[in-house]
Each structure stands twice: as structure tokens, then as C-alpha cells.
C-alpha atoms as an extended CHARMM CRD file, in Angstrom:
* protein
*
       260  EXT
         1         1  UNK       CA             77.5960000000       11.3980000000        5.9290000000  PROA      1               0.0000000000
         2         2  UNK       CA             76.9210000000        8.4410000000        8.2280000000  PROA      2               0.0000000000
         3         3  UNK       CA             80.0480000000        9.2310000000       10.1940000000  PROA      3               0.0000000000
         4         4  UNK       CA             78.6910000000       12.6630000000       11.1370000000  PROA      4               0.0000000000
         5         5  UNK       CA             75.3290000000       11.3300000000       12.5780000000  PROA      5               0.0000000000
         6         6  UNK       CA             74.6270000000        8.8050000000       15.3540000000  PROA      6               0.0000000000
         7         7  UNK       CA             73.3040000000        5.4640000000       14.2110000000  PROA      7               0.0000000000
         8         8  UNK       CA             70.0140000000        5.9230000000       16.0950000000  PROA      8               0.0000000000
         9         9  UNK       CA             69.3220000000        9.1030000000       14.1550000000  PROA      9               0.0000000000
        10        10  UNK       CA             69.7750000000        7.2630000000       10.9060000000  PROA      10              0.0000000000
        11        11  UNK       CA             67.6360000000        4.3500000000       11.9930000000  PROA      11              0.0000000000
        12        12  UNK       CA             64.9950000000        6.7290000000       13.3110000000  PROA      12              0.0000000000
        13        13  UNK       CA             64.7580000000        8.3690000000        9.9150000000  PROA      13              0.0000000000
        14        14  UNK       CA             64.4100000000        5.0070000000        8.2260000000  PROA      14              0.0000000000
        15        15  UNK       CA             61.7680000000        3.8680000000       10.6760000000  PROA      15              0.0000000000
        16        16  UNK       CA             59.9270000000        7.1670000000       10.2870000000  PROA      16              0.0000000000
        17        17  UNK       CA             59.8970000000        6.7420000000        6.5450000000  PROA      17              0.0000000000
        18        18  UNK       CA             58.6990000000        3.1540000000        6.8870000000  PROA      18              0.0000000000
        19        19  UNK       CA             55.9590000000        4.3350000000        9.2440000000  PROA      19              0.0000000000
        20        20  UNK       CA             54.5790000000        6.6790000000        6.5890000000  PROA      20              0.0000000000
        21        21  UNK       CA             54.8240000000        3.9920000000        3.9500000000  PROA      21              0.0000000000
        22        22  UNK       CA             52.9160000000        1.5210000000        6.1280000000  PROA      22              0.0000000000
        23        23  UNK       CA             50.2540000000        4.0960000000        6.9510000000  PROA      23              0.0000000000
        24        24  UNK       CA             49.9400000000        4.9170000000        3.2820000000  PROA      24              0.0000000000
        25        25  UNK       CA             49.4880000000        1.2500000000        2.4450000000  PROA      25              0.0000000000
        26        26  UNK       CA             46.7970000000        0.9150000000        5.1240000000  PROA      26              0.0000000000
        27        27  UNK       CA             44.9280000000        3.9430000000        3.7520000000  PROA      27              0.0000000000
        28        28  UNK       CA             45.0790000000        2.5230000000        0.2370000000  PROA      28              0.0000000000
        29        29  UNK       CA             43.8210000000       -0.8480000000        1.4760000000  PROA      29              0.0000000000
        30        30  UNK       CA             40.9200000000        0.8010000000        3.3560000000  PROA      30              0.0000000000
        31        31  UNK       CA             39.9170000000        2.8650000000        0.3150000000  PROA      31              0.0000000000
        32        32  UNK       CA             40.0950000000       -0.1540000000       -1.9860000000  PROA      32              0.0000000000
        33        33  UNK       CA             38.0580000000       -2.2060000000        0.4930000000  PROA      33              0.0000000000
        34        34  UNK       CA             35.4210000000        0.5210000000        0.6890000000  PROA      34              0.0000000000
        35        35  UNK       CA             35.1710000000        0.7300000000       -3.0800000000  PROA      35              0.0000000000
        36        36  UNK       CA             34.8840000000       -3.0480000000       -3.2400000000  PROA      36              0.0000000000
        37        37  UNK       CA             31.9600000000       -3.0280000000       -0.7720000000  PROA      37              0.0000000000
        38        38  UNK       CA             29.9610000000       -0.3030000000       -2.5180000000  PROA      38              0.0000000000
        39        39  UNK       CA             28.2310000000       -2.5810000000       -5.0460000000  PROA      39              0.0000000000
        40        40  UNK       CA             26.7610000000       -4.7100000000       -2.2250000000  PROA      40              0.0000000000
        41        41  UNK       CA             24.9030000000       -1.6030000000       -1.0040000000  PROA      41              0.0000000000
        42        42  UNK       CA             23.3870000000       -0.9170000000       -4.4130000000  PROA      42              0.0000000000
        43        43  UNK       CA             19.6010000000       -1.2730000000       -4.6010000000  PROA      43              0.0000000000
        44        44  UNK       CA             17.4410000000       -1.8050000000       -7.6480000000  PROA      44              0.0000000000
        45        45  UNK       CA             16.2640000000        1.5780000000       -8.8740000000  PROA      45              0.0000000000
        46        46  UNK       CA             12.6440000000        2.6480000000       -8.4230000000  PROA      46              0.0000000000
        47        47  UNK       CA             10.3210000000        1.5870000000      -11.2300000000  PROA      47              0.0000000000
        48        48  UNK       CA              6.8000000000        2.7660000000      -12.0110000000  PROA      48              0.0000000000
        49        49  UNK       CA              4.0240000000        0.2620000000      -12.6280000000  PROA      49              0.0000000000
        50        50  UNK       CA              0.4360000000        0.6770000000      -13.7150000000  PROA      50              0.0000000000
        51        51  UNK       CA             -1.2720000000        3.1850000000      -15.9610000000  PROA      51              0.0000000000
        52        52  UNK       CA             -0.3780000000        6.9110000000      -15.8130000000  PROA      52              0.0000000000
        53        53  UNK       CA             -4.0730000000        7.7620000000      -16.1330000000  PROA      53              0.0000000000
        54        54  UNK       CA             -5.4930000000        4.7230000000      -14.3390000000  PROA      54              0.0000000000
        55        55  UNK       CA             -5.9740000000        3.3700000000      -10.8390000000  PROA      55              0.0000000000
        56        56  UNK       CA             -4.1500000000        0.6560000000       -8.9110000000  PROA      56              0.0000000000
        57        57  UNK       CA             -4.8940000000       -0.7510000000       -5.4400000000  PROA      57              0.0000000000
        58        58  UNK       CA             -2.8510000000       -2.0640000000       -2.5160000000  PROA      58              0.0000000000
        59        59  UNK       CA             -4.6240000000       -4.8560000000       -0.6390000000  PROA      59              0.0000000000
        60        60  UNK       CA             -3.1540000000       -5.6600000000        2.8090000000  PROA      60              0.0000000000
        61        61  UNK       CA             -3.1380000000       -9.3200000000        3.8510000000  PROA      61              0.0000000000
        62        62  UNK       CA             -2.6050000000       -8.8660000000        7.5840000000  PROA      62              0.0000000000
        63        63  UNK       CA              1.1420000000       -9.4790000000        7.5530000000  PROA      63              0.0000000000
        64        64  UNK       CA              3.6570000000       -6.8030000000        8.5020000000  PROA      64              0.0000000000
        65        65  UNK       CA              7.4050000000       -6.4940000000        8.0940000000  PROA      65              0.0000000000
        66        66  UNK       CA             10.1380000000       -4.3930000000        9.6510000000  PROA      66              0.0000000000
        67        67  UNK       CA             11.5650000000       -2.2230000000        6.8930000000  PROA      67              0.0000000000
        68        68  UNK       CA             13.7710000000        0.8450000000        7.2960000000  PROA      68              0.0000000000
        69        69  UNK       CA             13.3730000000        0.5890000000       11.0500000000  PROA      69              0.0000000000
        70        70  UNK       CA              9.5800000000        0.6590000000       11.2080000000  PROA      70              0.0000000000
        71        71  UNK       CA              6.6180000000       -1.6700000000       10.6980000000  PROA      71              0.0000000000
        72        72  UNK       CA              4.9780000000       -1.7470000000        7.2570000000  PROA      72              0.0000000000
        73        73  UNK       CA              1.9410000000       -3.6510000000        5.9330000000  PROA      73              0.0000000000
        74        74  UNK       CA              2.3910000000       -6.4260000000        3.3610000000  PROA      74              0.0000000000
        75        75  UNK       CA             -0.1030000000       -7.3830000000        0.6690000000  PROA      75              0.0000000000
        76        76  UNK       CA             -0.8440000000       -7.4160000000       -3.0570000000  PROA      76              0.0000000000
        77        77  UNK       CA             -0.8750000000       -4.6680000000       -5.6650000000  PROA      77              0.0000000000
        78        78  UNK       CA             -3.7360000000       -4.9310000000       -8.1630000000  PROA      78              0.0000000000
        79        79  UNK       CA             -2.9310000000       -3.1480000000      -11.4140000000  PROA      79              0.0000000000
        80        80  UNK       CA             -5.4150000000       -1.2610000000      -13.5800000000  PROA      80              0.0000000000
        81        81  UNK       CA             -5.8590000000       -4.2860000000      -15.8630000000  PROA      81              0.0000000000
        82        82  UNK       CA             -6.6280000000       -6.6150000000      -12.9560000000  PROA      82              0.0000000000
        83        83  UNK       CA             -3.1970000000       -8.2730000000      -12.8450000000  PROA      83              0.0000000000
        84        84  UNK       CA             -1.6790000000       -8.7260000000       -9.3820000000  PROA      84              0.0000000000
        85        85  UNK       CA              1.8110000000       -8.2930000000       -7.9350000000  PROA      85              0.0000000000
        86        86  UNK       CA              2.3380000000      -10.2550000000       -4.7260000000  PROA      86              0.0000000000
        87        87  UNK       CA              4.7150000000       -9.6800000000       -1.7850000000  PROA      87              0.0000000000
        88        88  UNK       CA              4.2140000000       -5.9340000000       -1.8710000000  PROA      88              0.0000000000
        89        89  UNK       CA              5.2010000000       -3.6950000000        1.0550000000  PROA      89              0.0000000000
        90        90  UNK       CA              3.6220000000       -0.2770000000        1.6460000000  PROA      90              0.0000000000
        91        91  UNK       CA              6.3740000000        1.9970000000        3.0060000000  PROA      91              0.0000000000
        92        92  UNK       CA              5.9060000000        5.6410000000        3.9300000000  PROA      92              0.0000000000
        93        93  UNK       CA              2.8630000000        7.8090000000        4.4750000000  PROA      93              0.0000000000
        94        94  UNK       CA             -0.2960000000        6.0720000000        5.7440000000  PROA      94              0.0000000000
        95        95  UNK       CA              1.4910000000        2.7810000000        6.5590000000  PROA      95              0.0000000000
        96        96  UNK       CA              0.3690000000        2.8590000000       10.2080000000  PROA      96              0.0000000000
        97        97  UNK       CA             -3.1300000000        4.0010000000        9.1450000000  PROA      97              0.0000000000
        98        98  UNK       CA             -3.4350000000        1.0350000000        6.7880000000  PROA      98              0.0000000000
        99        99  UNK       CA             -2.3770000000       -1.3790000000        9.5290000000  PROA      99              0.0000000000
       100       100  UNK       CA             -4.9190000000        0.1740000000       11.9010000000  PROA      100             0.0000000000
       101       101  UNK       CA             -7.7550000000        0.0730000000        9.3420000000  PROA      101             0.0000000000
       102       102  UNK       CA             -7.0100000000       -3.5100000000        8.3650000000  PROA      102             0.0000000000
       103       103  UNK       CA             -6.7980000000       -4.7960000000       11.9290000000  PROA      103             0.0000000000
       104       104  UNK       CA            -10.1400000000       -3.1960000000       12.7290000000  PROA      104             0.0000000000
       105       105  UNK       CA            -11.9910000000       -4.6530000000        9.7580000000  PROA      105             0.0000000000
       106       106  UNK       CA            -10.5340000000       -8.0950000000       10.5320000000  PROA      106             0.0000000000
       107       107  UNK       CA            -11.8610000000       -7.7720000000       14.0840000000  PROA      107             0.0000000000
       108       108  UNK       CA            -15.3100000000       -6.8030000000       12.7770000000  PROA      108             0.0000000000
       109       109  UNK       CA            -15.2910000000       -9.7250000000       10.3500000000  PROA      109             0.0000000000
       110       110  UNK       CA            -14.3750000000      -12.1120000000       13.1510000000  PROA      110             0.0000000000
       111       111  UNK       CA            -17.2470000000      -10.7570000000       15.2280000000  PROA      111             0.0000000000
       112       112  UNK       CA            -20.0520000000      -10.4620000000       12.6860000000  PROA      112             0.0000000000
       113       113  UNK       CA            -19.4510000000      -12.6020000000        9.5610000000  PROA      113             0.0000000000
       114       114  UNK       CA            -22.0690000000      -15.3400000000        9.4730000000  PROA      114             0.0000000000
       115       115  UNK       CA            -24.5530000000      -13.4290000000       11.5750000000  PROA      115             0.0000000000
       116       116  UNK       CA            -27.8390000000      -12.4520000000        9.9130000000  PROA      116             0.0000000000
       117       117  UNK       CA            -28.3270000000       -9.0830000000        8.2850000000  PROA      117             0.0000000000
       118       118  UNK       CA            -31.5990000000       -7.8530000000        9.8630000000  PROA      118             0.0000000000
       119       119  UNK       CA            -32.5500000000       -5.9460000000        6.7080000000  PROA      119             0.0000000000
       120       120  UNK       CA            -32.3530000000       -8.6780000000        4.0400000000  PROA      120             0.0000000000
       121       121  UNK       CA            -32.0900000000      -11.7140000000        6.3570000000  PROA      121             0.0000000000
       122       122  UNK       CA            -28.8790000000      -12.9130000000        4.6970000000  PROA      122             0.0000000000
       123       123  UNK       CA            -25.5950000000      -13.7430000000        6.4670000000  PROA      123             0.0000000000
       124       124  UNK       CA            -22.9200000000      -11.0650000000        6.6590000000  PROA      124             0.0000000000
       125       125  UNK       CA            -19.8760000000      -11.6780000000        4.4370000000  PROA      125             0.0000000000
       126       126  UNK       CA            -16.1660000000      -10.8850000000        4.9730000000  PROA      126             0.0000000000
       127       127  UNK       CA            -15.2000000000       -7.3590000000        3.9240000000  PROA      127             0.0000000000
       128       128  UNK       CA            -11.7290000000       -6.2600000000        2.8040000000  PROA      128             0.0000000000
       129       129  UNK       CA             -9.9990000000       -2.8960000000        3.0160000000  PROA      129             0.0000000000
       130       130  UNK       CA             -7.8950000000       -1.6660000000        0.0820000000  PROA      130             0.0000000000
       131       131  UNK       CA             -6.1140000000        1.5280000000       -0.9350000000  PROA      131             0.0000000000
       132       132  UNK       CA             -6.4730000000        2.9870000000       -4.3980000000  PROA      132             0.0000000000
       133       133  UNK       CA             -3.6600000000        4.9720000000       -6.0040000000  PROA      133             0.0000000000
       134       134  UNK       CA             -4.3620000000        7.2680000000       -8.9320000000  PROA      134             0.0000000000
       135       135  UNK       CA             -1.6280000000        7.0770000000      -11.5550000000  PROA      135             0.0000000000
       136       136  UNK       CA              1.5050000000        4.9450000000      -11.6780000000  PROA      136             0.0000000000
       137       137  UNK       CA              2.9380000000        3.4200000000       -8.5190000000  PROA      137             0.0000000000
       138       138  UNK       CA              6.6510000000        3.7730000000       -7.6160000000  PROA      138             0.0000000000
       139       139  UNK       CA              8.0040000000        0.4150000000       -6.4340000000  PROA      139             0.0000000000
       140       140  UNK       CA             11.4780000000       -0.8360000000       -5.5930000000  PROA      140             0.0000000000
       141       141  UNK       CA             12.5320000000       -4.4740000000       -5.5800000000  PROA      141             0.0000000000
       142       142  UNK       CA             14.3930000000       -5.4020000000       -2.4000000000  PROA      142             0.0000000000
       143       143  UNK       CA             15.4890000000       -8.5700000000       -0.6360000000  PROA      143             0.0000000000
       144       144  UNK       CA             14.6090000000       -8.9260000000        3.0510000000  PROA      144             0.0000000000
       145       145  UNK       CA             15.7630000000      -12.0340000000        4.9140000000  PROA      145             0.0000000000
       146       146  UNK       CA             16.2270000000      -13.8270000000        1.6130000000  PROA      146             0.0000000000
       147       147  UNK       CA             12.7110000000      -13.0050000000        0.3740000000  PROA      147             0.0000000000
       148       148  UNK       CA             12.0170000000      -10.7230000000       -2.5870000000  PROA      148             0.0000000000
       149       149  UNK       CA              9.5570000000       -7.9000000000       -1.9260000000  PROA      149             0.0000000000
       150       150  UNK       CA              8.2680000000       -4.9860000000       -3.9930000000  PROA      150             0.0000000000
       151       151  UNK       CA              8.2120000000       -1.8530000000       -1.8620000000  PROA      151             0.0000000000
       152       152  UNK       CA              5.7550000000        0.9170000000       -2.6830000000  PROA      152             0.0000000000
       153       153  UNK       CA              7.5570000000        4.2120000000       -2.1140000000  PROA      153             0.0000000000
       154       154  UNK       CA              4.4190000000        5.8880000000       -0.7530000000  PROA      154             0.0000000000
       155       155  UNK       CA              6.3100000000        9.0290000000        0.1960000000  PROA      155             0.0000000000
       156       156  UNK       CA              6.7430000000        9.7210000000       -3.5220000000  PROA      156             0.0000000000
       157       157  UNK       CA              2.9870000000        9.6550000000       -4.1610000000  PROA      157             0.0000000000
       158       158  UNK       CA              0.8630000000       12.7920000000       -3.9450000000  PROA      158             0.0000000000
       159       159  UNK       CA             -1.3600000000       12.2820000000       -0.8440000000  PROA      159             0.0000000000
       160       160  UNK       CA             -4.3320000000       13.4650000000       -2.8800000000  PROA      160             0.0000000000
       161       161  UNK       CA             -3.8900000000       10.4420000000       -5.1470000000  PROA      161             0.0000000000
       162       162  UNK       CA             -4.4570000000        7.9060000000       -2.3480000000  PROA      162             0.0000000000
       163       163  UNK       CA             -7.8380000000        6.8330000000       -0.9300000000  PROA      163             0.0000000000
       164       164  UNK       CA             -9.0590000000        3.9550000000        1.2390000000  PROA      164             0.0000000000
       165       165  UNK       CA            -12.1050000000        1.7510000000        0.5580000000  PROA      165             0.0000000000
       166       166  UNK       CA            -13.7240000000       -1.4690000000        1.7660000000  PROA      166             0.0000000000
       167       167  UNK       CA            -16.0360000000       -3.9450000000        0.0720000000  PROA      167             0.0000000000
       168       168  UNK       CA            -16.7300000000       -7.6770000000       -0.1380000000  PROA      168             0.0000000000
       169       169  UNK       CA            -13.3510000000       -9.4190000000       -0.2650000000  PROA      169             0.0000000000
       170       170  UNK       CA            -14.2620000000      -11.1660000000       -3.5160000000  PROA      170             0.0000000000
       171       171  UNK       CA            -14.9430000000       -7.8870000000       -5.2860000000  PROA      171             0.0000000000
       172       172  UNK       CA            -11.7040000000       -5.9440000000       -4.8000000000  PROA      172             0.0000000000
       173       173  UNK       CA            -10.2850000000       -6.8020000000       -8.2170000000  PROA      173             0.0000000000
       174       174  UNK       CA            -13.7060000000       -6.1150000000       -9.7790000000  PROA      174             0.0000000000
       175       175  UNK       CA            -13.7040000000       -2.6990000000       -8.0980000000  PROA      175             0.0000000000
       176       176  UNK       CA            -10.2790000000       -1.8150000000       -9.5390000000  PROA      176             0.0000000000
       177       177  UNK       CA            -11.2270000000       -2.9630000000      -13.0260000000  PROA      177             0.0000000000
       178       178  UNK       CA            -14.5290000000       -1.0640000000      -12.7790000000  PROA      178             0.0000000000
       179       179  UNK       CA            -13.0350000000        2.3170000000      -11.9180000000  PROA      179             0.0000000000
       180       180  UNK       CA            -10.6330000000        1.8550000000      -14.8430000000  PROA      180             0.0000000000
       181       181  UNK       CA            -13.5400000000        1.2120000000      -17.2000000000  PROA      181             0.0000000000
       182       182  UNK       CA            -14.9910000000        4.2240000000      -19.0590000000  PROA      182             0.0000000000
       183       183  UNK       CA            -18.5840000000        4.9260000000      -18.1170000000  PROA      183             0.0000000000
       184       184  UNK       CA            -18.3600000000        3.6690000000      -14.5230000000  PROA      184             0.0000000000
       185       185  UNK       CA            -19.5120000000        6.1860000000      -11.9270000000  PROA      185             0.0000000000
       186       186  UNK       CA            -20.0000000000        6.2770000000       -8.1570000000  PROA      186             0.0000000000
       187       187  UNK       CA            -23.2990000000        6.9690000000       -6.4190000000  PROA      187             0.0000000000
       188       188  UNK       CA            -24.7370000000        6.9580000000       -2.9100000000  PROA      188             0.0000000000
       189       189  UNK       CA            -27.7250000000        4.8900000000       -1.8590000000  PROA      189             0.0000000000
       190       190  UNK       CA            -30.6320000000        6.8360000000       -0.2860000000  PROA      190             0.0000000000
       191       191  UNK       CA            -31.6360000000        5.5990000000        3.1530000000  PROA      191             0.0000000000
       192       192  UNK       CA            -34.8220000000        4.0580000000        1.7520000000  PROA      192             0.0000000000
       193       193  UNK       CA            -33.1380000000        2.4190000000       -1.2250000000  PROA      193             0.0000000000
       194       194  UNK       CA            -34.5460000000       -1.0240000000       -2.0900000000  PROA      194             0.0000000000
       195       195  UNK       CA            -30.9560000000       -2.1840000000       -2.6970000000  PROA      195             0.0000000000
       196       196  UNK       CA            -30.5360000000       -2.7260000000        1.0600000000  PROA      196             0.0000000000
       197       197  UNK       CA            -33.3060000000       -5.3310000000        0.9040000000  PROA      197             0.0000000000
       198       198  UNK       CA            -31.9020000000       -7.2620000000       -2.0380000000  PROA      198             0.0000000000
       199       199  UNK       CA            -31.2640000000      -10.8430000000       -0.9280000000  PROA      199             0.0000000000
       200       200  UNK       CA            -27.9680000000      -11.1250000000       -2.7820000000  PROA      200             0.0000000000
       201       201  UNK       CA            -24.3920000000      -10.1140000000       -1.8810000000  PROA      201             0.0000000000
       202       202  UNK       CA            -24.9390000000       -6.6350000000       -3.3250000000  PROA      202             0.0000000000
       203       203  UNK       CA            -27.7490000000       -5.9520000000       -0.8680000000  PROA      203             0.0000000000
       204       204  UNK       CA            -25.8750000000       -7.5230000000        2.0410000000  PROA      204             0.0000000000
       205       205  UNK       CA            -22.6770000000       -5.5430000000        1.4520000000  PROA      205             0.0000000000
       206       206  UNK       CA            -24.6250000000       -2.3120000000        0.9420000000  PROA      206             0.0000000000
       207       207  UNK       CA            -26.1450000000       -2.6010000000        4.4060000000  PROA      207             0.0000000000
       208       208  UNK       CA            -23.0350000000       -4.1470000000        5.9850000000  PROA      208             0.0000000000
       209       209  UNK       CA            -20.8340000000       -1.1930000000        5.0050000000  PROA      209             0.0000000000
       210       210  UNK       CA            -23.2360000000        1.0520000000        6.9070000000  PROA      210             0.0000000000
       211       211  UNK       CA            -23.3260000000       -1.3760000000        9.8190000000  PROA      211             0.0000000000
       212       212  UNK       CA            -19.5070000000       -1.4000000000       10.0740000000  PROA      212             0.0000000000
       213       213  UNK       CA            -19.5670000000        2.3870000000        9.9120000000  PROA      213             0.0000000000
       214       214  UNK       CA            -20.9860000000        2.3640000000       13.4400000000  PROA      214             0.0000000000
       215       215  UNK       CA            -17.7380000000        0.7970000000       14.6530000000  PROA      215             0.0000000000
       216       216  UNK       CA            -15.3220000000        2.5770000000       12.2940000000  PROA      216             0.0000000000
       217       217  UNK       CA            -15.7100000000        6.2410000000       13.1450000000  PROA      217             0.0000000000
       218       218  UNK       CA            -13.6940000000        7.3990000000       10.1440000000  PROA      218             0.0000000000
       219       219  UNK       CA            -15.7030000000        5.6440000000        7.4290000000  PROA      219             0.0000000000
       220       220  UNK       CA            -18.8330000000        6.0150000000        5.3330000000  PROA      220             0.0000000000
       221       221  UNK       CA            -20.8300000000        3.1560000000        3.7940000000  PROA      221             0.0000000000
       222       222  UNK       CA            -23.7630000000        2.8600000000        1.4490000000  PROA      222             0.0000000000
       223       223  UNK       CA            -21.9920000000        3.7160000000       -1.8060000000  PROA      223             0.0000000000
       224       224  UNK       CA            -22.0750000000        1.8520000000       -5.1190000000  PROA      224             0.0000000000
       225       225  UNK       CA            -20.0820000000        1.7130000000       -8.3310000000  PROA      225             0.0000000000
       226       226  UNK       CA            -22.4570000000        1.6910000000      -11.2780000000  PROA      226             0.0000000000
       227       227  UNK       CA            -21.2700000000       -0.0400000000      -14.4450000000  PROA      227             0.0000000000
       228       228  UNK       CA            -22.9740000000       -0.0380000000      -17.8040000000  PROA      228             0.0000000000
       229       229  UNK       CA            -22.8810000000       -3.7920000000      -18.4190000000  PROA      229             0.0000000000
       230       230  UNK       CA            -21.9400000000       -5.2570000000      -15.0310000000  PROA      230             0.0000000000
       231       231  UNK       CA            -23.6220000000       -5.5390000000      -11.6030000000  PROA      231             0.0000000000
       232       232  UNK       CA            -23.2540000000       -2.6190000000       -9.2180000000  PROA      232             0.0000000000
       233       233  UNK       CA            -20.5600000000       -2.9270000000       -6.5370000000  PROA      233             0.0000000000
       234       234  UNK       CA            -21.4480000000       -1.8590000000       -2.9980000000  PROA      234             0.0000000000
       235       235  UNK       CA            -18.6080000000       -0.2680000000       -1.0180000000  PROA      235             0.0000000000
       236       236  UNK       CA            -17.5700000000        1.9940000000        1.8450000000  PROA      236             0.0000000000
       237       237  UNK       CA            -14.7980000000        4.5790000000        2.1730000000  PROA      237             0.0000000000
       238       238  UNK       CA            -12.2500000000        5.5430000000        4.8160000000  PROA      238             0.0000000000
       239       239  UNK       CA            -12.2770000000        9.2210000000        5.6780000000  PROA      239             0.0000000000
       240       240  UNK       CA             -8.9080000000        9.1340000000        7.4870000000  PROA      240             0.0000000000
       241       241  UNK       CA             -7.1420000000        9.1860000000        4.0970000000  PROA      241             0.0000000000
       242       242  UNK       CA             -8.2130000000       12.3680000000        2.2450000000  PROA      242             0.0000000000
       243       243  UNK       CA             -7.8520000000       11.2730000000       -1.3960000000  PROA      243             0.0000000000
       244       244  UNK       CA             -8.5390000000       14.7230000000       -2.8320000000  PROA      244             0.0000000000
       245       245  UNK       CA             -8.2100000000       13.5730000000       -6.4370000000  PROA      245             0.0000000000
       246       246  UNK       CA            -10.5080000000       10.5840000000       -5.9170000000  PROA      246             0.0000000000
       247       247  UNK       CA            -13.2770000000       12.6700000000       -4.3850000000  PROA      247             0.0000000000
       248       248  UNK       CA            -15.8510000000       11.4060000000       -6.9110000000  PROA      248             0.0000000000
       249       249  UNK       CA            -15.5270000000        7.9650000000       -5.3520000000  PROA      249             0.0000000000
       250       250  UNK       CA            -15.2280000000        9.1640000000       -1.7540000000  PROA      250             0.0000000000
       251       251  UNK       CA            -18.2360000000       11.4770000000       -1.6940000000  PROA      251             0.0000000000
       252       252  UNK       CA            -20.4450000000       10.6570000000       -4.7100000000  PROA      252             0.0000000000
       253       253  UNK       CA            -22.6050000000       13.5710000000       -5.8370000000  PROA      253             0.0000000000
       254       254  UNK       CA            -25.5350000000       11.5650000000       -7.1740000000  PROA      254             0.0000000000
       255       255  UNK       CA            -27.9460000000        8.9550000000       -5.8560000000  PROA      255             0.0000000000
       256       256  UNK       CA            -28.5220000000        5.5440000000       -7.3380000000  PROA      256             0.0000000000
       257       257  UNK       CA            -32.0370000000        4.5030000000       -8.3280000000  PROA      257             0.0000000000
       258       258  UNK       CA            -32.1510000000        0.8190000000       -9.3590000000  PROA      258             0.0000000000
       259       259  UNK       CA            -35.1480000000        1.4690000000      -11.6270000000  PROA      259             0.0000000000
       260       260  UNK       CA            -33.1650000000        3.8870000000      -13.8030000000  PROA      260             0.0000000000
């Protein structure tokens, strides 16, 4: 058979066959390499923390991080029992709103904390914004630049289950525990309420939330959480986060009378 065909034809056939073999080997190597790399792209699956029927709160600390190509706030997550998860990132809906709200309240604190409240003649105290979530919170553990973070997948949360508040920075955990305690209810202070004149932190924060309201157009102060066996907690709310299912805390339907 070789006598009937030129040598170059024979060699061409061999080289052609080798070409397909080499290409086949390359394809196999690429596929194997791709399969080998897949585990490095695996991320820890989303977990749910907190109580299905309770409330948790994200508390921004002023830091931000670039995640998924955009800027997200960093802070703590306070669970319904008062325990805290640190290095938490809020990713998804309301992330830019939270950054905006937090930056503004920090600016107000820098401007007014230490000045005298003209109503009770006590110094203003630092207030803190925080964001309450009704029900369990979906979080995902990720590593960013060698640091472990817990990312709240906010896009998986019903918008009606998220609401923003602000109060004295030392009361945020107390607030979360209070709204998870049976019997606690929210109320609004009448304009002539004697609470505004109390010379303790409760009176100061009650008036200060209203004072900050003048500078935060999308907020409302002068609210209190009333507990059966604990002091009342003065607070304000952000109206730029609807929080449909937390409406009892956003727009309380009853007034608080300290003599009752």
C-alpha cells in the first residue's frame, strides 16, 4: 500500500492523526483543570440565625467594604437574645440608605453631643442608628482579604420586615431585648409630656430624637418602648425604610403617660 502513495501523503495522514490526538489531550487537560478549580469557587451556604418569630438588629459601625462590586456597611448583628455577631456586612437592599443614615447621625453627634439640652438642661448624648429585622436573618460566611465576614443577604428579606431606628448608643441591645420580651409595647410622647423634662438619659434622648428630627427629614422622634419591669427606652424611627410589618414600633397608636 505504501508503494502506491507518495511519502508526504502518508506522513500527512500521520501528522493529521497526531494533531487530533494532541487537541484531544489539550481538551481533556482543560476540562480536568476546570473541574479541579471548581471547589475553590464554592462558598459556604446561606444559614439563618435568630428567632423565626423574634427580632434581630444590624448596627453599623461606620466601616464599609467593597463586596460584589459595590460598597456595603459593616457592623454587628444583635440577636433576639442579646447575643452579638461581629464583622457583619449588610449586602443588598437598603445598603446605601444605611450608609447615608449612619453618616448623618455621626455628623449630628459630632456637632451636638456635649451641648446642653435646653429642655432638661442636661448634655446631649451620642445616638446610634440600627436596623431591625423581623424573623430569622439569612447570612453567608465569606472571606474577604483574609478576613472572615458574615454577610446578611438582605435581598432575601421581605422589605416589610426591615425598619430603621435610633436611640442612645448604650441602649441598642436593650431595645432589641425589649421588643423580644412579651408585654413590651411602643408609645408616642405627647408634646407636653413631662418625660422631656426628666433630668436623666431617658428625658435627654426623648427630646434629642426630636431635635435630630429637624436635621433628618426622613425621621420621627419622641417615641418610647414601655416595659413592664424595666425603664422606658426613648427612640426615633427612620421613615425612609417602610417596615410594614413593624408598623407598631414605627407609628405607635397610643400615648405614654408616666403616671399610668
